[in-house]
N, C-alpha and C positions, 0 to 999 in steps of 0.2 A: 501494499499499500504507498510505501514511502517513494517509489521508485517514480524518476522524472520521464523515463523511455521502456516501454512494454513492448516485447516482441514474441511473436507467435511463430514457431515452426513445424514442419511435418512432412513425411512422406506420403504419397498417396497415388491411387490411380483409380481412376475414372474410367467407365466402358458403358457406353449408350446401346440400347436396342434400336435399331433401325425403325424410323419413324414414330416411335411414341416421344412422349413428352417428359421423359426422366431427366432430374438435374441435382444438383447438390450445392451447398453453400455453407461457407462458415459464419456463425454470428457470435457477437459479443453481448453481454450483458454486463452493466455496471450497477444494476440494483439488485445481484443476488438472482436474478431471472424472473424478475417481475416483467420485464420488457425486453427484448432481444432487437437488435442492430444488424443488418449483414454486413461483414466488413469488405470495404471495396477491393474488387479485384480478386473475391474469394469466391467466385461462383463458377461453378461447371457444368457443361453440357454436350461437351463432345470427346469422344475417345482419346485416351492418352496411352503414351509409350507403356507396353505392359511391364516392364523393368520399374516402373515407379518415377515419379518427378517429386524434388524439392520443392517447397513453398515457404517462401518468408514473408513475413509482414509485420510492419511496427504499427501498433495498436494505440494512438494518441489517446482516445477515449479512458482506455484502462490506467493510463498513468495519474497516479494519486488516490486511485479508488481502492477501497478495502473490501469490495464487493463482487469481485468481477467474476465472471465464468466465459467458458467458451462453450460453442455446441457445433457440431458437425451434424448439419441437416440434410437427408437425403429425402427426396421429391421421388416417387416412380410408383409404378405398379407392373406387376410382370414384366420387370426390367431386368438388366444386368446388374452391375455392382459399383459400388466405391469403396474402396478398401483405404485405411487411415494407419498409418503406424508413425513411430519413433516421435510423438508429438512432444514439444518442448515450449516453455513458456519463461522466460527471460526479463529482468529489469534492471536497469544502472541507474 
């Protein structure tokens, strides 16, 4: 909560089923999960490298907050997948 900079990083792989409307996004809450805001640039709706890709984001809204939560939100029905691994939240 005393961090002036908060960074989120993870490795992930998203696969879409052709013709479906599945997508995924990462969201942040600064009030303990009462409300959620999508992280700019952290939305996915197209196939990725099957070996996975690293994502890195600086989250200004999280700096100084004591009730920060992140969620990985997948939207789809009868679709493929979104794998997420090696999640790290760091602050300075």
